[in-house]
C-alpha positions in Angstrom: 0.0 0.0 0.0 1.1 3.5 -0.7 0.2 6.6 1.2 0.5 9.7 -1.0 3.0 7.8 -3.1 5.0 6.6 -0.1 5.4 2.9 0.4 4.2 1.6 3.8 7.1 0.7 6.0 6.8 -1.8 8.8 9.5 -2.5 11.4 9.4 -6.0 12.8 11.2 -6.3 16.1 12.3 -9.8 17.3 12.6 -9.2 21.0 15.9 -9.9 22.9 18.9 -11.4 21.2 22.6 -12.0 21.7 23.6 -11.6 25.4 19.9 -11.1 26.2 18.1 -14.5 25.9 14.8 -13.3 27.2 12.7 -16.0 28.9 13.7 -19.7 28.9 11.8 -22.9 29.5 11.3 -26.4 28.2 14.6 -26.3 26.3 13.7 -23.1 24.5 15.1 -19.6 24.5 12.7 -16.7 23.8 15.2 -14.9 21.6 15.4 -17.8 19.2 11.6 -18.2 19.0 11.1 -14.5 18.4 13.6 -14.5 15.5 12.0 -17.6 14.0 8.5 -16.0 14.0 9.9 -12.7 12.8 11.7 -14.2 9.8 8.6 -16.0 8.8 6.6 -12.9 9.2 9.0 -10.8 7.0 9.0 -13.5 4.3 5.2 -13.5 4.3 5.0 -9.7 4.1 7.3 -9.8 1.0 4.2 -10.8 -0.9 2.7 -7.4 -0.2 3.5 -3.9 -1.4 5.2 -3.0 1.8 8.8 -2.4 3.0 9.8 -4.6 5.9 12.8 -3.8 8.2 14.0 -6.2 10.9 15.6 -4.7 14.0 17.8 -7.9 13.9 18.1 -10.8 11.6 20.5 -12.9 13.6 21.4 -13.6 17.2 22.6 -10.1 17.8 22.1 -7.9 20.9 20.4 -4.5 20.3 19.2 -2.4 23.2 15.8 -1.0 23.4 16.9 2.5 22.6 18.6 1.4 19.4 15.5 -0.5 18.3 13.3 2.5 18.8 15.8 4.9 17.2 16.0 2.7 14.1 12.2 2.7 13.7 12.0 6.4 14.3 14.9 7.2 11.9 13.3 5.3 8.9 10.0 6.9 9.7 8.2 3.5 9.9 4.4 3.5 9.7 4.1 0.6 12.1 6.2 -1.2 14.7 5.5 -4.8 15.7 7.5 -6.4 18.5 7.5 -10.2 18.7 7.8 -11.9 22.0 7.0 -15.1 23.9 5.7 -14.9 27.4 6.6 -16.6 30.7 5.5 -16.6 34.3 3.3 -19.7 34.6 0.4 -18.7 32.4 -0.8 -19.9 29.0 -2.1 -18.3 25.8 -1.8 -15.0 23.9 -2.0 -11.3 24.7 -1.1 -8.1 22.9 0.1 -4.8 24.3 0.0 -1.1 23.2 1.3 1.8 25.2 -1.0 2.9 28.0 -0.9 6.5 26.6 -1.5 5.4 23.0 -3.8 7.3 20.7 -7.0 5.9 19.3 -5.2 5.1 16.0 -2.9 2.7 17.7 -5.8 0.9 19.3 -7.7 0.6 16.0 -4.6 -0.8 14.3 -4.0 -3.3 17.1 -7.5 -4.7 16.9 -7.3 -6.7 13.7 -3.8 -8.0 14.5 -4.9 -9.2 17.9 -8.1 -10.7 16.4 -6.3 -12.7 13.7 -3.7 -14.1 16.1 -6.2 -14.9 18.8 -8.4 -16.7 16.3 -5.5 -18.9 15.1 -4.4 -19.7 18.6 -8.0 -20.3 19.8 -8.3 -22.9 17.0 -5.1 -24.5 18.3 -6.6 -24.7 21.8 -5.1 -21.7 23.5 -6.8 -18.9 25.4 -7.0 -15.2 24.4 -5.7 -13.3 27.5 -6.9 -10.1 26.0 -5.8 -6.7 24.7 -3.7 -4.9 27.2 -1.8 -1.7 27.8 1.6 -1.2 29.4 4.4 1.3 29.8 6.8 -0.9 27.7 9.9 1.0 26.4 9.5 0.1 22.7 5.8 1.1 22.8 6.5 4.4 24.5 9.6 5.5 22.6 8.5 4.7 19.1 6.8 7.7 17.4 4.6 5.5 15.2 1.7 3.2 16.2 3.2 0.1 17.8 2.1 -3.3 19.1 3.9 -5.9 21.2 2.7 -9.5 20.8 3.2 -12.1 23.6 2.8 -15.4 21.7 2.2 -18.2 24.3 4.3 -19.1 27.4 7.7 -20.6 27.0 7.6 -22.1 30.5 4.2 -23.9 30.0 4.7 -27.4 28.7 1.8 -27.4 26.2 2.6 -23.9 24.9 6.2 -24.9 24.5 5.3 -28.0 22.6 3.6 -25.9 20.0 6.5 -23.3 19.9 8.8 -26.2 19.0 6.7 -27.0 15.9 7.8 -25.4 12.6 4.3 -25.9 11.2 2.8 -24.1 14.2 5.2 -21.2 13.8 4.3 -21.0 10.1 0.7 -20.7 10.9 1.3 -18.1 13.7 3.3 -16.0 11.3 0.6 -16.2 8.7 -1.9 -15.0 11.3 0.2 -12.1 12.2 0.7 -11.3 8.5 -3.0 -11.4 7.9 -3.6 -9.1 10.9 -1.1 -6.6 9.7 -2.4 -6.7 6.1 -5.9 -5.9 7.3 -4.8 -3.2 9.8 -2.7 -1.4 7.3 -4.7 -2.1 4.1 -1.7 -3.8 2.4 -2.0 -4.6 -1.3 -0.8 -8.0 -2.4 1.9 -8.0 -5.1 0.4 -9.5 -8.2 2.9 -9.4 -11.1 6.0 -11.6 -11.3 8.2 -8.4 -11.6 6.8 -7.2 -8.3 7.4 -10.5 -6.5 10.9 -10.8 -7.9 12.0 -7.9 -5.8 10.2 -9.0 -2.7 13.2 -9.6 -0.4 12.6 -7.7 2.9 15.0 -5.0 3.9 17.2 -6.4 6.8 18.8 -3.9 9.1 20.8 -4.7 12.1 20.6 -2.0 14.8 
């Protein structure tokens, strides 16, 4: 999609990385799951008329300030941070900044709905749409969402997170939600699709 001739730009943020593993459980590290989902998401979005930038595309450490600075510098239209939860629960929840404008809420709704529907079909609960004072939600100047995709320390959740097929489906659900929220137009011609490799930027 183009706004006034400008291509929509999405920054995908695989949470944690490098020396910051994030949560751990059941033989999994959050940083690795976040990257797996984000890579799939970026690949899926390459089928749309949209520019995709990853805050990391490998096991690199990037602090929160750098991630936000990158998104702000490239003037992204949307920021989507990918995470996996921990703490003894189960299921999915999404977050926006607790001081976010109405636009951020309206863009979050279809993303949350698509992911929650996919996970509900897989047997997981929707923990709801939430607000928090998360750094990456507060310091990005564009609408932003943070997705907590299941619990790494829950045995059943972790079993699904170990499945490539499950992660493929989860990435497709996030893709569908973003496409709906931002009104993304699918690429239709071979020439469009041939140049579909997402932009990859390390902070």
